[in-house]
PyMOL Python script that loads the backbone (N, CA, C, O; Angstrom):
from pymol import cmd

cmd.read_pdbstr("""\
ATOM      1  N   UNK A   1     -43.129 -41.211 -10.884  1.00  0.00           N
ATOM      2  CA  UNK A   1     -42.572 -40.225  -9.893  1.00  0.00           C
ATOM      3  C   UNK A   1     -41.093 -39.868 -10.367  1.00  0.00           C
ATOM      4  O   UNK A   1     -40.469 -40.569 -11.163  1.00  0.00           O
ATOM      5  N   UNK A   2     -40.661 -38.839  -9.858  1.00  0.00           N
ATOM      6  CA  UNK A   2     -39.168 -38.291 -10.294  1.00  0.00           C
ATOM      7  C   UNK A   2     -38.485 -39.481  -9.573  1.00  0.00           C
ATOM      8  O   UNK A   2     -38.896 -40.409  -8.876  1.00  0.00           O
ATOM      9  N   UNK A   3     -37.162 -39.040 -10.064  1.00  0.00           N
ATOM     10  CA  UNK A   3     -35.971 -39.748  -9.678  1.00  0.00           C
ATOM     11  C   UNK A   3     -35.502 -39.379  -8.339  1.00  0.00           C
ATOM     12  O   UNK A   3     -34.822 -38.357  -8.257  1.00  0.00           O
ATOM     13  N   UNK A   4     -35.717 -39.946  -7.441  1.00  0.00           N
ATOM     14  CA  UNK A   4     -35.461 -39.514  -5.703  1.00  0.00           C
ATOM     15  C   UNK A   4     -34.102 -39.531  -5.743  1.00  0.00           C
ATOM     16  O   UNK A   4     -33.624 -38.965  -4.759  1.00  0.00           O
ATOM     17  N   UNK A   5     -33.035 -40.103  -6.750  1.00  0.00           N
ATOM     18  CA  UNK A   5     -31.538 -40.032  -6.181  1.00  0.00           C
ATOM     19  C   UNK A   5     -31.053 -38.778  -7.461  1.00  0.00           C
ATOM     20  O   UNK A   5     -29.877 -38.620  -7.787  1.00  0.00           O
ATOM     21  N   UNK A   6     -31.913 -38.185  -7.908  1.00  0.00           N
ATOM     22  CA  UNK A   6     -31.410 -36.905  -8.851  1.00  0.00           C
ATOM     23  C   UNK A   6     -30.780 -35.838  -8.143  1.00  0.00           C
ATOM     24  O   UNK A   6     -31.397 -35.500  -7.132  1.00  0.00           O
ATOM     25  N   UNK A   7     -29.902 -35.312  -8.344  1.00  0.00           N
ATOM     26  CA  UNK A   7     -29.251 -33.957  -7.905  1.00  0.00           C
ATOM     27  C   UNK A   7     -30.148 -32.931  -8.029  1.00  0.00           C
ATOM     28  O   UNK A   7     -30.866 -32.819  -9.023  1.00  0.00           O
ATOM     29  N   UNK A   8     -30.165 -32.307  -7.268  1.00  0.00           N
ATOM     30  CA  UNK A   8     -30.860 -31.052  -7.364  1.00  0.00           C
ATOM     31  C   UNK A   8     -30.377 -29.681  -7.735  1.00  0.00           C
ATOM     32  O   UNK A   8     -30.961 -28.737  -8.269  1.00  0.00           O
ATOM     33  N   UNK A   9     -28.877 -29.866  -7.207  1.00  0.00           N
ATOM     34  CA  UNK A   9     -28.084 -28.710  -7.150  1.00  0.00           C
ATOM     35  C   UNK A   9     -26.536 -29.070  -6.834  1.00  0.00           C
ATOM     36  O   UNK A   9     -26.245 -29.900  -5.973  1.00  0.00           O
ATOM     37  N   UNK A  10     -25.628 -28.423  -7.552  1.00  0.00           N
ATOM     38  CA  UNK A  10     -24.259 -28.933  -7.590  1.00  0.00           C
ATOM     39  C   UNK A  10     -23.567 -27.955  -7.839  1.00  0.00           C
ATOM     40  O   UNK A  10     -23.945 -27.062  -8.598  1.00  0.00           O
ATOM     41  N   UNK A  11     -22.155 -27.962  -7.092  1.00  0.00           N
ATOM     42  CA  UNK A  11     -21.134 -26.779  -7.570  1.00  0.00           C
ATOM     43  C   UNK A  11     -19.950 -27.952  -8.046  1.00  0.00           C
ATOM     44  O   UNK A  11     -19.713 -29.092  -7.645  1.00  0.00           O
ATOM     45  N   UNK A  12     -19.330 -27.072  -9.115  1.00  0.00           N
ATOM     46  CA  UNK A  12     -18.242 -28.076  -9.987  1.00  0.00           C
ATOM     47  C   UNK A  12     -16.893 -26.835  -9.569  1.00  0.00           C
ATOM     48  O   UNK A  12     -16.830 -25.852  -8.831  1.00  0.00           O
ATOM     49  N   UNK A  13     -16.039 -27.476 -10.411  1.00  0.00           N
ATOM     50  CA  UNK A  13     -14.505 -26.843  -9.957  1.00  0.00           C
ATOM     51  C   UNK A  13     -14.459 -25.713 -10.453  1.00  0.00           C
ATOM     52  O   UNK A  13     -13.794 -24.876  -9.844  1.00  0.00           O
ATOM     53  N   UNK A  14     -15.171 -25.300 -11.762  1.00  0.00           N
ATOM     54  CA  UNK A  14     -15.314 -24.076 -12.424  1.00  0.00           C
ATOM     55  C   UNK A  14     -15.612 -23.018 -11.352  1.00  0.00           C
ATOM     56  O   UNK A  14     -14.942 -21.995 -11.210  1.00  0.00           O
ATOM     57  N   UNK A  15     -16.844 -23.410 -10.491  1.00  0.00           N
ATOM     58  CA  UNK A  15     -17.531 -22.351  -9.865  1.00  0.00           C
ATOM     59  C   UNK A  15     -16.545 -22.043  -8.681  1.00  0.00           C
ATOM     60  O   UNK A  15     -16.551 -20.904  -8.215  1.00  0.00           O
ATOM     61  N   UNK A  16     -15.662 -23.038  -8.146  1.00  0.00           N
ATOM     62  CA  UNK A  16     -14.563 -22.989  -6.899  1.00  0.00           C
ATOM     63  C   UNK A  16     -13.475 -22.079  -7.845  1.00  0.00           C
ATOM     64  O   UNK A  16     -13.109 -21.063  -7.255  1.00  0.00           O
ATOM     65  N   UNK A  17     -12.903 -22.252  -9.176  1.00  0.00           N
ATOM     66  CA  UNK A  17     -11.950 -21.258  -9.621  1.00  0.00           C
ATOM     67  C   UNK A  17     -12.601 -19.889 -10.073  1.00  0.00           C
ATOM     68  O   UNK A  17     -11.845 -18.937 -10.269  1.00  0.00           O
ATOM     69  N   UNK A  18     -13.757 -19.763 -10.222  1.00  0.00           N
ATOM     70  CA  UNK A  18     -14.558 -18.237 -10.543  1.00  0.00           C
ATOM     71  C   UNK A  18     -14.282 -17.385  -9.316  1.00  0.00           C
ATOM     72  O   UNK A  18     -13.681 -16.310  -9.340  1.00  0.00           O
ATOM     73  N   UNK A  19     -14.880 -18.092  -8.042  1.00  0.00           N
ATOM     74  CA  UNK A  19     -14.608 -17.495  -6.705  1.00  0.00           C
ATOM     75  C   UNK A  19     -13.381 -16.998  -6.499  1.00  0.00           C
ATOM     76  O   UNK A  19     -13.100 -15.859  -6.125  1.00  0.00           O
ATOM     77  N   UNK A  20     -12.537 -18.034  -6.797  1.00  0.00           N
ATOM     78  CA  UNK A  20     -10.649 -17.663  -6.378  1.00  0.00           C
ATOM     79  C   UNK A  20     -10.394 -16.666  -7.494  1.00  0.00           C
ATOM     80  O   UNK A  20      -9.650 -15.752  -7.139  1.00  0.00           O
ATOM     81  N   UNK A  21     -10.694 -16.622  -8.388  1.00  0.00           N
ATOM     82  CA  UNK A  21     -10.109 -15.508  -9.445  1.00  0.00           C
ATOM     83  C   UNK A  21     -10.877 -14.306  -9.217  1.00  0.00           C
ATOM     84  O   UNK A  21     -10.226 -13.300  -9.500  1.00  0.00           O
ATOM     85  N   UNK A  22     -11.999 -14.085  -8.815  1.00  0.00           N
ATOM     86  CA  UNK A  22     -12.837 -12.888  -8.732  1.00  0.00           C
ATOM     87  C   UNK A  22     -12.432 -12.424  -7.528  1.00  0.00           C
ATOM     88  O   UNK A  22     -11.947 -11.294  -7.562  1.00  0.00           O
ATOM     89  N   UNK A  23     -12.492 -13.020  -6.347  1.00  0.00           N
ATOM     90  CA  UNK A  23     -11.991 -12.774  -5.029  1.00  0.00           C
ATOM     91  C   UNK A  23     -10.468 -12.681  -4.441  1.00  0.00           C
ATOM     92  O   UNK A  23     -10.109 -11.981  -3.494  1.00  0.00           O
ATOM     93  N   UNK A  24      -9.830 -13.371  -5.064  1.00  0.00           N
ATOM     94  CA  UNK A  24      -8.296 -13.615  -4.704  1.00  0.00           C
ATOM     95  C   UNK A  24      -7.304 -13.476  -5.914  1.00  0.00           C
ATOM     96  O   UNK A  24      -6.115 -13.742  -5.734  1.00  0.00           O
ATOM     97  N   UNK A  25      -7.748 -13.080  -7.106  1.00  0.00           N
ATOM     98  CA  UNK A  25      -6.975 -12.936  -8.232  1.00  0.00           C
ATOM     99  C   UNK A  25      -6.078 -13.894  -8.574  1.00  0.00           C
ATOM    100  O   UNK A  25      -4.991 -13.600  -9.072  1.00  0.00           O
ATOM    101  N   UNK A  26      -6.482 -15.224  -8.317  1.00  0.00           N
ATOM    102  CA  UNK A  26      -5.786 -16.246  -8.637  1.00  0.00           C
ATOM    103  C   UNK A  26      -6.637 -17.625  -8.751  1.00  0.00           C
ATOM    104  O   UNK A  26      -7.708 -17.663  -8.144  1.00  0.00           O
ATOM    105  N   UNK A  27      -6.257 -18.659  -9.429  1.00  0.00           N
ATOM    106  CA  UNK A  27      -6.831 -19.972  -9.297  1.00  0.00           C
ATOM    107  C   UNK A  27      -6.174 -20.618  -8.155  1.00  0.00           C
ATOM    108  O   UNK A  27      -5.245 -20.154  -7.495  1.00  0.00           O
ATOM    109  N   UNK A  28      -6.809 -21.820  -7.990  1.00  0.00           N
ATOM    110  CA  UNK A  28      -6.524 -22.272  -6.804  1.00  0.00           C
ATOM    111  C   UNK A  28      -5.531 -23.798  -7.552  1.00  0.00           C
ATOM    112  O   UNK A  28      -5.631 -24.166  -8.723  1.00  0.00           O
ATOM    113  N   UNK A  29      -4.697 -24.400  -6.561  1.00  0.00           N
ATOM    114  CA  UNK A  29      -4.093 -25.431  -7.046  1.00  0.00           C
ATOM    115  C   UNK A  29      -4.962 -26.820  -6.562  1.00  0.00           C
ATOM    116  O   UNK A  29      -5.847 -26.793  -5.707  1.00  0.00           O
ATOM    117  N   UNK A  30      -4.603 -27.795  -7.150  1.00  0.00           N
ATOM    118  CA  UNK A  30      -5.179 -29.252  -7.160  1.00  0.00           C
ATOM    119  C   UNK A  30      -5.432 -29.245  -5.374  1.00  0.00           C
ATOM    120  O   UNK A  30      -6.488 -29.517  -4.803  1.00  0.00           O
ATOM    121  N   UNK A  31      -4.285 -28.898  -4.814  1.00  0.00           N
ATOM    122  CA  UNK A  31      -4.413 -29.299  -3.437  1.00  0.00           C
ATOM    123  C   UNK A  31      -5.517 -28.446  -2.583  1.00  0.00           C
ATOM    124  O   UNK A  31      -6.273 -29.018  -1.797  1.00  0.00           O
ATOM    125  N   UNK A  32      -5.552 -26.986  -2.804  1.00  0.00           N
ATOM    126  CA  UNK A  32      -6.117 -26.126  -2.434  1.00  0.00           C
ATOM    127  C   UNK A  32      -7.836 -26.418  -3.030  1.00  0.00           C
ATOM    128  O   UNK A  32      -8.776 -25.930  -2.402  1.00  0.00           O
ATOM    129  N   UNK A  33      -8.027 -27.111  -4.067  1.00  0.00           N
ATOM    130  CA  UNK A  33      -9.267 -27.490  -4.481  1.00  0.00           C
ATOM    131  C   UNK A  33      -9.836 -28.748  -3.671  1.00  0.00           C
ATOM    132  O   UNK A  33     -10.987 -28.907  -3.263  1.00  0.00           O
ATOM    133  N   UNK A  34      -8.811 -29.539  -3.551  1.00  0.00           N
ATOM    134  CA  UNK A  34      -9.126 -30.821  -2.744  1.00  0.00           C
ATOM    135  C   UNK A  34      -9.617 -30.291  -1.056  1.00  0.00           C
ATOM    136  O   UNK A  34     -10.524 -30.804  -0.400  1.00  0.00           O
ATOM    137  N   UNK A  35      -8.829 -29.271  -0.671  1.00  0.00           N
ATOM    138  CA  UNK A  35      -9.374 -28.841   0.705  1.00  0.00           C
ATOM    139  C   UNK A  35     -10.652 -27.912   0.582  1.00  0.00           C
ATOM    140  O   UNK A  35     -11.485 -28.071   1.474  1.00  0.00           O
ATOM    141  N   UNK A  36     -10.846 -27.258  -0.089  1.00  0.00           N
ATOM    142  CA  UNK A  36     -12.048 -26.441  -0.532  1.00  0.00           C
ATOM    143  C   UNK A  36     -13.324 -27.560  -0.634  1.00  0.00           C
ATOM    144  O   UNK A  36     -14.364 -27.542   0.025  1.00  0.00           O
ATOM    145  N   UNK A  37     -12.939 -28.474  -1.603  1.00  0.00           N
ATOM    146  CA  UNK A  37     -14.083 -29.596  -1.796  1.00  0.00           C
ATOM    147  C   UNK A  37     -14.439 -30.171  -0.518  1.00  0.00           C
ATOM    148  O   UNK A  37     -15.636 -30.393  -0.341  1.00  0.00           O
ATOM    149  N   UNK A  38     -13.545 -30.482   0.495  1.00  0.00           N
ATOM    150  CA  UNK A  38     -13.678 -31.029   1.911  1.00  0.00           C
ATOM    151  C   UNK A  38     -14.640 -30.429   2.851  1.00  0.00           C
ATOM    152  O   UNK A  38     -15.391 -31.028   3.621  1.00  0.00           O
ATOM    153  N   UNK A  39     -14.464 -28.721   2.620  1.00  0.00           N
ATOM    154  CA  UNK A  39     -14.909 -27.982   3.534  1.00  0.00           C
ATOM    155  C   UNK A  39     -16.395 -27.307   3.075  1.00  0.00           C
ATOM    156  O   UNK A  39     -17.193 -26.858   3.897  1.00  0.00           O
ATOM    157  N   UNK A  40     -16.560 -27.315   1.995  1.00  0.00           N
ATOM    158  CA  UNK A  40     -17.483 -26.579   1.472  1.00  0.00           C
ATOM    159  C   UNK A  40     -18.909 -26.850   1.928  1.00  0.00           C
ATOM    160  O   UNK A  40     -19.756 -25.980   2.132  1.00  0.00           O
ATOM    161  N   UNK A  41     -19.074 -28.198   2.067  1.00  0.00           N
ATOM    162  CA  UNK A  41     -20.636 -28.514   2.699  1.00  0.00           C
ATOM    163  C   UNK A  41     -20.667 -28.072   4.089  1.00  0.00           C
ATOM    164  O   UNK A  41     -21.750 -27.860   4.635  1.00  0.00           O
ATOM    165  N   UNK A  42     -19.539 -27.914   4.714  1.00  0.00           N
ATOM    166  CA  UNK A  42     -19.626 -27.532   6.092  1.00  0.00           C
ATOM    167  C   UNK A  42     -20.413 -25.800   6.109  1.00  0.00           C
ATOM    168  O   UNK A  42     -20.776 -25.273   7.160  1.00  0.00           O
ATOM    169  N   UNK A  43     -20.516 -25.304   5.084  1.00  0.00           N
ATOM    170  CA  UNK A  43     -20.932 -23.924   4.846  1.00  0.00           C
ATOM    171  C   UNK A  43     -22.276 -23.793   4.297  1.00  0.00           C
ATOM    172  O   UNK A  43     -23.003 -22.809   4.159  1.00  0.00           O
ATOM    173  N   UNK A  44     -22.452 -25.229   3.972  1.00  0.00           N
ATOM    174  CA  UNK A  44     -24.048 -24.968   3.236  1.00  0.00           C
ATOM    175  C   UNK A  44     -25.063 -25.943   4.244  1.00  0.00           C
ATOM    176  O   UNK A  44     -25.037 -27.129   4.574  1.00  0.00           O
ATOM    177  N   UNK A  45     -26.019 -24.707   4.562  1.00  0.00           N
ATOM    178  CA  UNK A  45     -26.967 -25.521   5.211  1.00  0.00           C
ATOM    179  C   UNK A  45     -28.121 -25.861   4.582  1.00  0.00           C
ATOM    180  O   UNK A  45     -29.136 -25.165   4.602  1.00  0.00           O
ATOM    181  N   UNK A  46     -27.985 -27.109   3.914  1.00  0.00           N
ATOM    182  CA  UNK A  46     -28.792 -27.225   2.928  1.00  0.00           C
ATOM    183  C   UNK A  46     -30.736 -27.843   3.453  1.00  0.00           C
ATOM    184  O   UNK A  46     -31.770 -27.901   2.788  1.00  0.00           O
ATOM    185  N   UNK A  47     -30.464 -28.140   4.721  1.00  0.00           N
ATOM    186  CA  UNK A  47     -31.797 -28.258   5.350  1.00  0.00           C
ATOM    187  C   UNK A  47     -32.394 -26.957   5.084  1.00  0.00           C
ATOM    188  O   UNK A  47     -33.233 -26.914   4.185  1.00  0.00           O
ATOM    189  N   UNK A  48     -32.079 -25.792   5.772  1.00  0.00           N
ATOM    190  CA  UNK A  48     -32.387 -24.521   5.827  1.00  0.00           C
ATOM    191  C   UNK A  48     -32.887 -24.123   4.371  1.00  0.00           C
ATOM    192  O   UNK A  48     -34.007 -23.686   4.109  1.00  0.00           O
ATOM    193  N   UNK A  49     -31.757 -24.375   3.387  1.00  0.00           N
ATOM    194  CA  UNK A  49     -32.094 -24.108   1.977  1.00  0.00           C
ATOM    195  C   UNK A  49     -32.973 -24.527   1.573  1.00  0.00           C
ATOM    196  O   UNK A  49     -33.703 -23.712   1.008  1.00  0.00           O
ATOM    197  N   UNK A  50     -33.466 -26.044   1.601  1.00  0.00           N
ATOM    198  CA  UNK A  50     -34.455 -26.493   1.352  1.00  0.00           C
ATOM    199  C   UNK A  50     -36.166 -25.822   1.707  1.00  0.00           C
ATOM    200  O   UNK A  50     -37.149 -25.483   1.049  1.00  0.00           O
ATOM    201  N   UNK A  51     -35.717 -25.905   3.317  1.00  0.00           N
ATOM    202  CA  UNK A  51     -36.831 -25.340   4.321  1.00  0.00           C
ATOM    203  C   UNK A  51     -37.647 -23.990   3.579  1.00  0.00           C
ATOM    204  O   UNK A  51     -38.805 -23.920   3.167  1.00  0.00           O
ATOM    205  N   UNK A  52     -36.662 -23.066   3.588  1.00  0.00           N
ATOM    206  CA  UNK A  52     -37.072 -21.873   2.910  1.00  0.00           C
ATOM    207  C   UNK A  52     -37.321 -21.567   1.392  1.00  0.00           C
ATOM    208  O   UNK A  52     -37.756 -20.466   1.056  1.00  0.00           O
ATOM    209  N   UNK A  53     -37.026 -22.603   0.427  1.00  0.00           N
ATOM    210  CA  UNK A  53     -37.117 -22.951  -0.812  1.00  0.00           C
ATOM    211  C   UNK A  53     -38.602 -23.420  -0.901  1.00  0.00           C
ATOM    212  O   UNK A  53     -39.278 -23.045  -1.859  1.00  0.00           O
ATOM    213  N   UNK A  54     -39.147 -24.241   0.079  1.00  0.00           N
ATOM    214  CA  UNK A  54     -40.567 -24.770   0.107  1.00  0.00           C
ATOM    215  C   UNK A  54     -41.508 -23.924   0.606  1.00  0.00           C
ATOM    216  O   UNK A  54     -42.644 -23.844   0.138  1.00  0.00           O
ATOM    217  N   UNK A  55     -41.035 -23.172   1.692  1.00  0.00           N
ATOM    218  CA  UNK A  55     -41.708 -22.388   2.110  1.00  0.00           C
ATOM    219  C   UNK A  55     -42.028 -20.799   1.226  1.00  0.00           C
ATOM    220  O   UNK A  55     -42.884 -19.939   1.433  1.00  0.00           O
ATOM    221  N   UNK A  56     -41.224 -20.866   0.470  1.00  0.00           N
ATOM    222  CA  UNK A  56     -41.111 -19.602  -0.615  1.00  0.00           C
ATOM    223  C   UNK A  56     -42.074 -20.149  -1.407  1.00  0.00           C
ATOM    224  O   UNK A  56     -43.072 -19.428  -1.413  1.00  0.00           O
ATOM    225  N   UNK A  57     -42.188 -21.122  -2.075  1.00  0.00           N
ATOM    226  CA  UNK A  57     -43.293 -21.599  -3.240  1.00  0.00           C
ATOM    227  C   UNK A  57     -44.322 -21.816  -2.836  1.00  0.00           C
ATOM    228  O   UNK A  57     -45.241 -21.478  -3.582  1.00  0.00           O
ATOM    229  N   UNK A  58     -44.656 -22.390  -1.659  1.00  0.00           N
ATOM    230  CA  UNK A  58     -45.957 -22.607  -1.097  1.00  0.00           C
ATOM    231  C   UNK A  58     -46.534 -21.529  -0.622  1.00  0.00           C
ATOM    232  O   UNK A  58     -47.765 -21.543  -0.619  1.00  0.00           O
ATOM    233  N   UNK A  59     -45.733 -20.138  -0.020  1.00  0.00           N
ATOM    234  CA  UNK A  59     -46.399 -18.717   0.307  1.00  0.00           C
ATOM    235  C   UNK A  59     -46.968 -18.355  -1.112  1.00  0.00           C
ATOM    236  O   UNK A  59     -48.108 -17.915  -1.260  1.00  0.00           O
ATOM    237  N   UNK A  60     -46.020 -18.592  -2.228  1.00  0.00           N
ATOM    238  CA  UNK A  60     -46.280 -17.973  -3.810  1.00  0.00           C
ATOM    239  C   UNK A  60     -47.827 -18.554  -4.108  1.00  0.00           C
ATOM    240  O   UNK A  60     -48.736 -17.822  -4.502  1.00  0.00           O
ATOM    241  N   UNK A  61     -47.955 -19.802  -3.887  1.00  0.00           N
ATOM    242  CA  UNK A  61     -49.079 -20.694  -4.030  1.00  0.00           C
ATOM    243  C   UNK A  61     -50.006 -20.079  -3.351  1.00  0.00           C
ATOM    244  O   UNK A  61     -50.795 -19.530  -4.120  1.00  0.00           O
ATOM    245  N   UNK A  62     -50.270 -19.921  -2.212  1.00  0.00           N
ATOM    246  CA  UNK A  62     -51.098 -19.545  -1.382  1.00  0.00           C
ATOM    247  C   UNK A  62     -51.483 -17.927  -1.658  1.00  0.00           C
ATOM    248  O   UNK A  62     -52.666 -17.668  -1.436  1.00  0.00           O
ATOM    249  N   UNK A  63     -50.839 -17.065  -2.008  1.00  0.00           N
ATOM    250  CA  UNK A  63     -50.725 -15.801  -2.228  1.00  0.00           C
ATOM    251  C   UNK A  63     -51.652 -15.947  -3.612  1.00  0.00           C
ATOM    252  O   UNK A  63     -52.681 -15.278  -3.519  1.00  0.00           O
ATOM    253  N   UNK A  64     -51.550 -16.509  -4.592  1.00  0.00           N
ATOM    254  CA  UNK A  64     -52.085 -16.501  -5.753  1.00  0.00           C
ATOM    255  C   UNK A  64     -53.402 -17.069  -5.862  1.00  0.00           C
ATOM    256  O   UNK A  64     -54.107 -16.926  -6.861  1.00  0.00           O
ATOM    257  N   UNK A  65     -53.696 -17.639  -4.952  1.00  0.00           N
ATOM    258  CA  UNK A  65     -55.290 -18.396  -5.006  1.00  0.00           C
ATOM    259  C   UNK A  65     -56.401 -17.087  -4.853  1.00  0.00           C
ATOM    260  O   UNK A  65     -57.613 -17.302  -4.857  1.00  0.00           O
TER     261      UNK A  65
END
""", "prot")
cmd.dss("prot")
cmd.show_as("cartoon", "prot")
cmd.util.cbc("prot")
cmd.orient("prot")
């Protein structure tokens, strides 16, 4: 069986800096990155993301039978 502690998805500092640069035309300071790190989880509805992903792959399997 798979390792149940294995991460499925993650974000890194480069991802944060990419958004900052593309959307705000500058990189964030370390202090700003720390604040984003503390907040970003509040904007990700992990349960809904998992639910819809499971539903999508299940629906695809049902349609292909």
